C-alpha positions in Angstrom: 0.0 0.0 0.0 1.3 3.4 -0.9 -0.1 6.3 1.1 1.3 9.6 2.2 1.9 9.5 5.9 4.1 10.7 8.7 7.3 9.3 10.0 7.2 7.9 13.5 7.6 11.3 15.0 5.4 13.1 12.5 8.1 15.4 11.0 7.6 14.9 7.3 5.4 13.4 4.6 6.6 10.1 3.3 5.4 7.1 1.3 4.0 4.1 3.2 4.9 0.8 1.7 4.6 -2.7 3.1 6.8 -4.1 0.3 9.9 -6.1 1.3 12.9 -5.2 -0.9 15.1 -8.1 -2.1 13.5 -10.3 0.6 15.9 -9.0 3.2 13.6 -6.9 5.4 11.8 -9.2 7.8 8.6 -8.4 9.7 9.8 -10.6 12.5 13.2 -11.6 13.7 11.8 -14.0 16.2 13.8 -17.2 17.0 13.6 -19.7 19.7 14.3 -23.3 20.3 10.6 -23.8 21.0 8.8 -21.1 19.1 5.3 -22.4 19.6 5.7 -22.7 23.4 7.3 -19.3 23.5 4.6 -17.8 21.4 1.9 -19.1 23.7 3.6 -17.5 26.7 4.0 -14.2 24.8 0.3 -14.3 24.0 -0.6 -14.9 27.7 1.8 -12.1 28.8 0.1 -9.7 26.3 -3.3 -10.9 27.6 -2.2 -9.9 31.1 -0.9 -6.5 29.9 -4.1 -5.8 28.0 -6.0 -5.8 31.3 -4.3 -2.4 32.1 -5.0 -0.9 28.7 -7.9 -2.4 26.8 -10.5 -3.3 29.3 -10.4 -0.6 31.9 -13.5 1.3 30.6 -15.6 -1.9 30.3 -14.7 -3.6 33.6 -15.2 -0.5 35.7 -18.7 0.3 34.2 -20.4 -1.0 37.4 -19.2 2.2 39.0 -21.8 4.3 37.1 -24.4 2.1 35.4 -27.0 2.0 38.1 -26.5 5.6 39.2 -27.1 6.7 35.6 -30.6 5.2 35.5 -33.5 7.3 36.5 -35.2 4.6 38.5 -38.5 5.4 40.3 -39.6 3.0 43.0 -38.1 -0.1 41.2 -39.5 -3.6 42.1 -37.9 -7.0 42.2 -39.1 -7.8 38.7 -37.7 -4.5 37.4 -34.3 -5.3 38.7 -34.4 -8.9 37.3 -35.4 -7.4 33.9 -32.6 -4.9 34.1 -30.0 -7.6 34.9 -31.4 -9.8 32.0 -31.0 -6.9 29.5 -27.4 -6.1 30.7 -26.4 -9.8 30.6 -27.6 -10.3 27.1 -26.1 -7.0 25.9 -22.7 -8.0 27.3 -23.0 -11.5 25.7 -24.3 -10.5 22.3 -22.4 -7.3 21.7 -19.3 -8.0 23.8 -18.7 -11.7 23.1 -20.4 -12.4 19.7 -19.9 -9.1 17.9 -16.6 -7.8 19.2 -14.6 -10.8 20.5 -15.7 -13.3 17.8 -16.3 -11.1 14.7 -14.9 -7.6 14.8 -11.4 -8.6 15.9 -11.1 -10.6 12.7 -11.7 -7.4 10.6 -8.3 -5.8 11.3 -6.4 -3.7 8.8 -2.7 -4.8 9.0 -3.1 -5.4 12.7 -5.0 -2.1 13.4 -8.6 -2.0 14.6 -11.4 0.5 15.0 -13.9 2.1 12.7 -11.2 3.9 10.7 -9.3 0.7 10.2 -12.5 -0.8 8.8 -12.8 2.2 6.4 -9.2 1.8 5.3 -9.7 -1.9 4.7 -12.8 -1.2 2.6 -11.0 1.5 0.6 -8.1 -0.8 -0.3 -10.3 -3.7 -1.4 -12.7 -1.5 -3.4 -10.0 0.7 -5.0 -11.4 3.9 -3.6 -9.0 6.5 -2.3 -11.4 9.2 -1.1 -14.6 11.0 -1.8 -13.8 13.0 -4.9 -12.8 10.6 -7.6 -10.9 7.5 -8.3 -8.4 9.3 -10.3 -6.4 10.1 -7.3 -5.3 6.5 -6.8 -1.8 5.9 -8.0 -1.0 2.9 -10.2 1.1 1.5 -7.3 -2.0 1.5 -5.1 -3.9 -0.4 -7.7 -1.2 -2.9 -8.3 -1.0 -3.5 -4.6 -4.7 -4.2 -4.4 -4.5 -6.4 -7.4 -1.7 -8.4 -5.7 -3.9 -8.8 -2.6 -6.8 -10.0 -4.8 -4.5 -12.6 -6.4 -4.2 -14.3 -3.1 -7.9 -14.8 -2.8 -9.8 -17.9 -3.8 -10.6 -17.7 -7.5 -14.3 -17.5 -6.8 -13.7 -14.4 -4.7 -11.6 -12.4 -7.3 -14.7 -11.0 -9.0 -15.7 -7.8 -7.2 -19.0 -7.8 -5.4 -21.9 -5.8 -6.8 -22.0 -3.6 -3.7 -18.3 -2.9 -4.0 -18.6 -2.0 -7.6 -21.6 0.3 -6.8 -19.6 2.1 -4.1 -16.6 2.5 -6.5 -18.8 4.1 -9.1 -21.0 6.2 -6.9 -19.6 9.5 -5.6 -22.6 9.8 -3.2 -21.9 6.3 -1.8 -18.3 7.1 -1.2 -19.2 10.3 0.5 -21.6 8.5 2.8 -19.0 5.8 3.6 -16.5 8.5 4.3 -18.9 10.4 6.6 -19.8 7.2 8.5 -16.1 6.5 9.1 -15.4 10.1 10.2 -18.3 10.1 12.5 -17.2 6.8 14.1 -13.7 8.1 14.6 -14.9 11.4 16.1 -17.3 9.6 18.4 -14.5 7.3 19.6 -12.4 10.3 20.4 -15.4 11.7 22.3 -15.4 8.4 24.1 -11.7 9.1 25.0 -12.8 12.3 26.5 -15.8 11.1 28.5 -14.5 7.8 29.7 -11.8 9.3 31.9 -14.2 12.0 33.1 -17.0 9.7 34.2 -14.8 6.9 35.5 -12.7 9.0 37.8 -15.5 11.2 38.9 -17.7 8.1 39.8 -14.8 6.6 41.8 -13.9 9.7 43.6 -17.5 10.3 44.5 -17.2 7.3 46.9 -15.4 9.5 49.4 -18.6 11.3 50.1 -20.1 8.2 51.7 -18.0 8.2 54.9 -17.4 12.0 54.7 -20.6 13.8 53.7 -18.8 17.2 54.3 -16.9 16.6 51.1 -18.9 18.7 48.6 -19.1 18.1 44.9 -16.6 20.9 44.0 -13.9 19.1 46.1 -14.7 15.8 44.4 -14.5 17.4 41.0 -11.2 19.2 41.8 -9.7 15.9 43.1 -10.9 14.1 39.9 -9.3 16.7 37.7 -6.0 16.4 39.5 -6.0 12.6 39.1 -6.6 13.0 35.4 -3.8 15.4 34.9 -1.4 13.0 36.5 -2.7 10.2 34.3 -2.2 12.1 31.1 1.3 13.1 32.1 2.2 9.4 32.4 1.2 8.7 28.8 4.6 9.8 27.4 6.2 6.7 28.9 4.3 4.5 26.4 1.7 1.8 26.4 4.1 -1.0 27.4 5.3 0.8 30.6 1.8 2.1 31.4 0.3 -1.4 31.1 3.0 -2.8 33.2 2.0 -0.4 36.0 -1.7 -0.6 35.5 -2.3 -4.3 34.8 -1.8 -5.5 38.4 -4.4 -2.9 39.5 -6.9 -4.1 37.0 -6.1 -7.7 37.8 -7.0 -7.0 41.5 -10.2 -5.1 40.5 -11.3 -7.9 38.1 -10.8 -10.4 40.9 -12.3 -8.5 43.9 -15.5 -7.1 42.4 -16.9 -10.5 41.3 -16.0 -11.9 44.8 -18.0 -9.0 46.4 -20.7 -9.9 43.8 -20.8 -13.5 44.9 -21.0 -12.5 48.5 -24.0 -10.3 47.8 -25.7 -13.0 45.7 -25.4 -15.6 48.5 -26.5 -13.1 51.2 -29.3 -11.3 49.4 -30.7 -13.2 46.4 -29.2 -16.6 45.5 -31.6 -17.2 42.7 -30.4 -14.1 40.7 -29.3 -16.1 37.7 -32.8 -17.0 36.8 -32.8 -13.5 35.3 -30.7 -14.9 32.5 -33.9 -16.1 30.9 -35.1 -13.6 28.2 -38.5 -14.0 29.7 -37.6 -11.3 32.2 -36.8 -8.8 29.4 -40.3 -9.2 28.0 -41.8 -8.8 31.5 -39.8 -5.7 32.1 -41.0 -3.9 28.9 -44.6 -5.1 29.3 -44.7 -3.7 32.8 -42.8 -0.5 32.3 -43.6 0.4 28.7 -42.3 3.8 27.8 -40.5 4.3 31.1 -38.6 1.0 30.6 -37.5 2.2 27.1 -36.2 5.4 28.6 -34.1 3.4 31.1 -32.1 1.9 28.3 -30.0 5.1 28.1 -28.5 4.1 31.4 -28.3 0.3 30.8 -26.3 0.8 27.6 -23.4 2.0 29.8 -22.8 -1.7 30.9 -21.1 -2.3 27.5 -19.1 1.0 27.5 -15.5 0.4 26.6 -16.2 -2.6 24.4 -15.2 -0.6 21.3 -11.7 -0.4 22.9 -11.5 -4.2 22.4 -11.4 -3.5 18.7 -9.8 0.0 18.6 -6.8 -1.1 20.8 -6.1 -4.1 18.6 -2.9 -2.4 17.3 -1.4 -2.2 20.8 -1.7 -6.0 21.3 -3.1 -8.8 19.1 -6.3 -10.7 18.5 -5.6 -13.9 20.6 -4.4 -11.9 23.7 -7.5 -9.7 23.7 -9.8 -12.7 23.2 -8.2 -14.6 26.0 -8.3 -11.7 28.5 -12.0 -10.9 27.7 -13.5 -14.3 27.5 -11.6 -15.8 30.5 -11.5 -12.8 32.8 -13.4 -9.7 31.9 -16.7 -11.2 30.8 -17.2 -13.5 33.9 -16.2 -10.7 36.2 -18.8 -8.4 34.8 -21.5 -11.0 34.8 -20.9 -11.8 38.5 -20.4 -8.1 39.5 -23.7 -7.0 38.0 -25.4 -10.0 39.5 -24.2 -9.1 42.9 -25.2 -5.4 42.5 -28.7 -6.5 41.3 -29.0 -9.0 44.2 -28.2 -6.2 46.7 -30.6 -3.7 45.1 -33.5 -6.2 45.1 -33.3 -6.2 48.9 -32.4 -2.4 49.1 -34.3 -1.0 46.1 -33.8 2.7 46.9 -30.0 2.5 47.0 -29.6 2.7 43.2 -28.2 6.2 43.1 -25.1 4.8 44.7 -25.4 1.3 43.3 -21.7 0.4 43.6 -20.4 1.6 47.0 -23.6 0.7 48.8 -23.2 -3.0 47.9 -19.7 -3.2 49.3 -19.6 -4.6 52.8 -18.6 -2.0 55.4 -15.5 -4.0 56.6 -13.8 -3.7 53.2 -15.2 -0.3 52.2 -11.9 1.6 52.3 -9.8 -1.1 50.5 -12.4 -1.3 47.8 -12.5 2.6 47.5 -8.7 2.6 46.9 -9.0 -0.2 44.4 -12.0 1.5 42.7 -10.1 4.8 42.5 -7.1 3.2 41.0 -9.2 1.1 38.6 -11.0 4.2 37.4 -7.7 5.7 36.5 -6.8 2.5 34.6 -10.3 2.6 32.9 -9.3 5.9 31.3 -6.3 4.3 29.7 -8.2 2.1 27.4 -9.9 4.9 25.5 -6.8 7.2 25.7 -4.8 4.4 23.9 -7.6 3.9 21.4 -7.6 7.6 20.7 -3.9 7.6 20.0 -4.4 4.6 17.6 -7.3 6.2 15.6 -5.5 9.5 15.3 -2.4 7.7 14.1 -4.5 5.8 11.5 -6.1 9.0 10.2 -2.7 10.8 10.0 -1.2 7.8 8.1 -4.1 7.9 5.6 -3.7 11.7 5.4 -7.2 12.5 6.8 -5.8 14.6 9.7 -3.3 17.4 10.0 0.3 16.4 10.6 1.0 15.9 14.3 3.8 14.3 16.2 3.4 10.5 16.4 5.9 8.7 18.6 6.3 4.9 18.4 6.9 3.8 22.0 7.7 0.2 21.2 10.5 -1.2 19.1 8.6 -4.5 18.5 4.9 -3.4 18.2 4.1 -0.8 15.5 0.7 -0.1 17.0 1.9 1.3 20.3 2.0 5.0 19.7 1.8 8.3 21.6 0.9 11.7 20.4 1.8 14.7 22.6 -0.6 17.1 20.9 -3.5 14.6 21.2 -2.6 13.8 24.8 -2.7 17.3 26.1 -5.8 18.2 24.1 -7.6 15.2 25.7 -6.3 16.3 29.1 -7.7 19.8 28.7 -11.1 18.6 27.4 -11.4 15.9 30.1 -10.7 18.4 32.9 -13.1 20.9 31.2 -15.9 18.3 31.1 -15.5 17.5 34.8 -15.4 21.1 35.9 -18.2 22.4 33.7 -20.5 19.3 33.7 -19.7 18.0 37.2 -23.1 16.2 37.4 -22.4 12.5 36.8 -25.9 12.1 35.2 -25.2 14.7 32.5 -21.8 13.1 31.7 -23.5 9.7 31.7 -26.1 10.9 29.2 -23.4 12.2 26.9 -21.5 8.9 27.4 -24.5 6.8 26.4 -24.8 8.7 23.1 -21.1 8.1 22.3 -21.1 4.4 23.3 -24.0 3.3 21.2 -23.3 5.4 18.1 -19.8 4.0 17.8 -21.2 0.5 18.1 -23.8 1.2 15.5 -21.2 2.6 13.0 -19.0 -0.5 13.7 -21.9 -2.8 12.8 -22.6 -0.9 9.6 -18.9 -1.1 8.5 -18.7 -4.8 9.6 -21.7 -5.6 7.4 -19.9 -4.0 4.4 -16.7 -6.0 5.2 -18.7 -9.2 5.3 -20.3 -8.5 1.9 -17.4 -6.9 0.0 -14.3 -8.6 1.5 -15.3 -11.8 3.4 -18.1 -12.7 0.9 -20.2 -14.2 3.7 -23.5 -15.7 2.5 -26.1 -13.0 2.2 -28.6 -14.7 4.5 -26.0 -14.7 7.3 -25.1 -11.1 6.6 -28.8 -10.2 6.7 -29.2 -12.0 10.0 -26.2 -10.2 11.5 -27.2 -6.8 10.3 -30.9 -7.1 11.2 -30.2 -8.4 14.7 -27.5 -6.0 15.8 -28.8 -3.0 14.0 -32.2 -3.6 15.6 -30.8 -4.1 19.0 -28.5 -1.1 18.8 -31.1 1.0 17.1 -33.4 0.6 20.1 -30.6 1.8 22.3 -30.0 4.8 20.0 -33.6 5.8 20.1 -33.5 5.8 23.9 -30.2 7.7 24.4 -31.4 10.4 21.9 -34.0 11.5 24.3 -31.2 12.8 26.5 -29.7 15.1 23.9 -30.8 18.2 25.9 -29.5 16.7 29.2 -25.8 16.3 28.2 -26.2 14.2 25.1 -25.3 17.2 22.9 -21.7 17.2 24.3 -20.3 14.4 22.0 -22.1 15.8 19.0 -20.4 19.2 19.6 -17.0 17.5 19.9 -17.6 15.3 16.9 -18.8 18.2 14.8 -15.6 20.1 15.4 -13.4 17.1 14.8 -15.3 16.1 11.6 -14.9 19.7 10.3 -11.2 19.6 10.9 -10.8 16.2 9.2 -13.0 17.0 6.2 -11.2 20.4 5.7 -7.8 18.7 5.8 -8.9 15.8 3.5 -10.6 18.1 1.0 -7.5 20.3 0.8 -5.2 17.3 0.4 -7.4 15.8 -2.3 -7.5 19.0 -4.3 -3.7 19.3 -4.0 -3.2 15.7 -5.1 -5.5 16.2 -8.1 -3.5 19.3 -9.2 -0.2 17.5 -8.8 -1.4 14.4 -10.8 -2.7 16.7 -13.5 0.4 18.8 -13.7 3.1 16.4 -12.8 6.4 16.3 -14.8 7.1 13.0 -16.5 10.4 11.9 -18.0 9.6 13.2 -21.5 8.7 16.6 -20.2 11.9 16.7 -18.1 14.0 15.9 -21.1 12.4 18.8 -23.0 13.0 21.2 -20.1 16.7 20.2 -19.8 17.2 20.3 -23.6 16.4 24.0 -23.6 19.8 25.8 -24.3 18.8 28.5 -21.9 18.7 26.1 -18.9 22.2 26.0 -17.3 23.6 23.0 -15.3 25.3 24.7 -12.3 28.0 22.9 -10.2 26.8 21.1 -7.1 24.6 18.3 -5.8 20.9 18.9 -5.3 18.5 16.6 -3.4 15.0 17.4 -4.7 12.3 15.9 -2.5 9.1 14.6 -4.1 6.2 12.3 -3.1 5.0 11.5 -6.6 5.8 7.9 -7.5 5.3 8.0 -11.2 6.8 11.3 -12.2 8.0 14.5 -10.6 6.2 17.2 -8.6 5.0 20.3 -10.6 7.4 22.4 -8.4 10.2 21.0 -10.5 8.9 22.6 -13.6 8.2 25.8 -11.8 11.8 25.7 -10.5 13.5 25.1 -13.9 11.3 27.6 -15.8 12.0 30.4 -13.4 15.5 29.7 -12.2 16.6 28.6 -15.7 19.1 26.2 -14.1 19.5 22.9 -12.4 22.4 21.3 -10.6 24.8 19.1 -12.5 23.9 16.2 -10.2 20.2 16.1 -9.1 18.9 13.3 -7.0 15.1 13.1 -6.8 14.5 11.8 -3.3 11.5 10.0 -1.8 11.2 8.8 1.8 9.5 5.5 2.3 8.0 4.4 5.6 8.0 0.6 5.8 5.8 -1.3 8.3 8.8 -3.0 9.9 10.7 -2.0 13.1 14.1 -1.2 11.6 15.6 -1.2 8.1 19.1 -2.7 7.8 21.8 -0.2 6.7 22.4 -2.0 3.4 18.7 -1.6 2.5 18.4 2.1 3.7 19.0 3.6 0.3 17.6 2.4 -3.0 19.1 4.3 -5.9 18.8 4.2 -9.7 19.6 6.1 -12.9 16.7 8.0 -14.5 18.1 8.0 -18.0 19.4 11.6 -18.1 22.9 12.7 -17.4 23.4 13.6 -13.8 19.8 12.8 -12.8 19.1 10.0 -10.3 16.3 8.6 -8.1 16.8 7.7 -4.5 14.4 6.1 -2.0 15.3 6.5 1.7 13.6 3.6 3.6 13.1 3.4 7.3 10.9 1.6 9.9 8.8 2.8 12.7 11.5 2.2 15.3 14.3 3.9 13.3 15.7 7.2 14.3 14.6 10.1 12.1 18.0 11.8 12.0 20.2 9.4 10.1 23.5 9.0 11.9 26.6 10.1 10.1 26.9 11.9 6.7 23.9 10.4 4.9 24.9 12.5 1.8 28.1 10.5 1.5 26.2 7.3 2.1 23.9 8.1 -0.9 26.9 9.0 -3.1 28.5 5.7 -2.2 25.3 3.9 -3.0 25.1 5.7 -6.4 28.7 4.8 -7.1 28.2 1.2 -6.3 25.1 1.2 -8.6 27.0 2.8 -11.4 29.9 0.3 -11.1 27.5 -2.6 -11.0 25.8 -1.4 -14.2 28.9 -0.2 -16.1 32.3 -0.7 -14.4 34.0 1.6 -17.0 32.0 4.8 -16.1 34.8 6.7 -14.4 33.7 10.1 -15.6 30.2 9.7 -14.1 31.8 8.8 -10.7 34.1 11.8 -10.9 31.1 14.1 -11.6 29.5 12.8 -8.4 32.5 13.5 -6.3 33.0 16.9 -7.8 29.3 17.8 -7.3 29.5 16.8 -3.6 32.5 18.9 -3.0 31.2 21.9 -4.9 27.9 22.4 -3.0 25.0 20.4 -1.5 21.4 21.7 -1.3 18.1 20.1 -0.2 15.1 21.5 -2.1 11.5 20.9 -1.1 8.4 22.5 -2.6 6.2 24.6 -0.3 2.9 24.9 -2.1 -0.2 27.0 -1.4 -3.5 27.4 -3.1 -4.3 30.5 -5.1 -8.0 31.0 -4.5 -9.2 33.0 -7.5 -12.5 34.9 -7.8 -13.8 32.2 -10.0 -13.9 29.7 -7.1 -17.2 28.8 -5.5 -17.9 30.1 -2.0 -17.5 26.5 -0.8 -14.0 26.2 -2.3 -13.0 29.6 -1.0 -14.0 28.7 2.6 -12.7 25.1 2.7 -9.3 25.8 1.0 -8.8 28.9 3.2 -9.4 26.7 6.2 -7.0 24.0 4.9 -4.3 26.6 4.3 -4.8 27.8 7.9 -4.3 24.3 9.2 -1.4 23.6 6.9 0.5 26.7 8.0 0.0 25.7 11.7 0.7 22.0 11.6 4.1 20.3 11.8 6.5 21.0 9.0 6.7 18.6 6.1 10.4 19.2 5.5 12.6 16.2 6.3 15.1 16.7 9.0 17.5 13.8 8.4 20.2 15.8 10.1 20.3 18.3 7.1 22.2 21.5 8.1 19.9 24.5 8.1 22.0 26.5 5.5 21.6 23.7 3.0 17.7 23.7 3.1 15.7 25.5 0.4 11.9 25.8 0.4 10.6 26.6 -3.0 7.2 28.3 -3.0 4.6 27.7 -5.7 0.9 28.6 -6.0 -1.6 25.9 -7.1 -4.5 27.5 -8.8 -7.7 26.2 -7.3 
């Protein structure tokens, strides 16, 4: 796959390519005398670590589910119906949909709604929402290679896939759905830390009623600031610290649940029968439907199972969820419900009230620490989706730091981290009422799930080619179930539910503005690119001088040269005697070996060469040593290999290097003429504002500042 992306630290645009050159770059250097046994232990270790990153939001949901329900004089049958709904929601959405189906729909190890969108785009040969013309031939060939690996019966494109490829409206709708899902997940990353920590800290008001809400909110904000400051140490270190805490929480809460089941209502598990769901709605009617906006929070954080896939792997997440998290939640909610059946009016503090007095303070400490860990799952998921969108060029360039040398999915973004911190603290201090945040949270949770279901349905039809009857059953069942939840949570829009929509609207506007600008720029470059024939004509002009020196001209276009080159030659009327057109290629491997770092070739004109600088996600950006000399050496070796008698060409290279070295990069802007529509004027002006304020696209590579030249050019919109 070839896409413009960022380097591991987000400093410059490059080309992403999963191709392995000369079969020497390996995706894994693993070796062991017992690889299968070692692999199983590694998977179990990852499963343990995932407790502290992936499942925090899901497993701490008992802190706020019952307090978020507007219950009025609930009866025993009401509580049995509520538990039955929560049990089947956890089972069907958590186990069936996410653990068994969604985790298989990864895009090169990454999960989440945007990964599903990327997967669909690659298999349907669609690169965006404007036209298919923007897709480079290399992209198409890559997709064709993927299709060659399919079963012969699956090579023929599906009718739905062909329709989406041809229809601009369909591509726009798909893009909008993916953007909305990503924005809602980021909203989840803002609201999960807020509601989790606030709910846990609120437990201090039980023994100390003099603690008012303002103090609880201030304490919660302080805890969140500390949590976000820890993010720079990376997922692996954070999970090493947090996993023991979540392990203790996952063990203690079901034990407390079992205690309450035995003491208060041993027959609670009869509520597993769906009969109690029908009884609940037949008795409560409209009021029961409204209560769904609180019940949906029992599955909050389940999207992190999928979105955090890049930080771990499928088997580790499945093992941790099915063997630990799911049983813990079933027992904890059973214990809470058993307690509330005997104490029906304690639902506003449904967690701390069901804890025995003798272990109240130890459980308060564990709950507080677990709430902090809960925040981690969606913070990590937010880092992942931001990284995915930056890689696909749907988001302004920001710094992306790879925190692991062995796992490409473990990333950290300082700008994202501190923005999340600011918004989380603002939500707590402005909307301190847990019910308002809970209403907002419910909207986010169910909309992300609904979008995931829609995209999974498309994956089943277009990529997996599942039988249409099975696809119809999957879509009908989960869309109906989640649609009922959506209809309920939307009644709370005025009571806090508007918060995620406001956040999503801002994020979607930023993403659409950036993507629209990049698409327009790419269309211009593909239309006005310089091919080899055009370059020969330009250089054959007697007025164009070949000045002494060595020039590295940076370009991202694979099948030609950037229009900036023509602009440069026509106006400067010169080009260096030795010009190396340089592209940076980001490979999906940890490190690139030194002998594979530079791929060079002649371009058929005297003194004109091509060079690809390859690096992996764990490689340092600043190449050590004099990389100019390394490229010259690679060129000389290439020349000797092709023609050992070319002494003059090698002398020209050495003379050019000693004469002068410059690094030229185009810095382009849109010229917005009066003929542009008002939409183009507004969107391109917004894009230019973001482009001028995001991270620079110039490659660092240890290039001395006096050798850098940025060549400006206006693209007419």
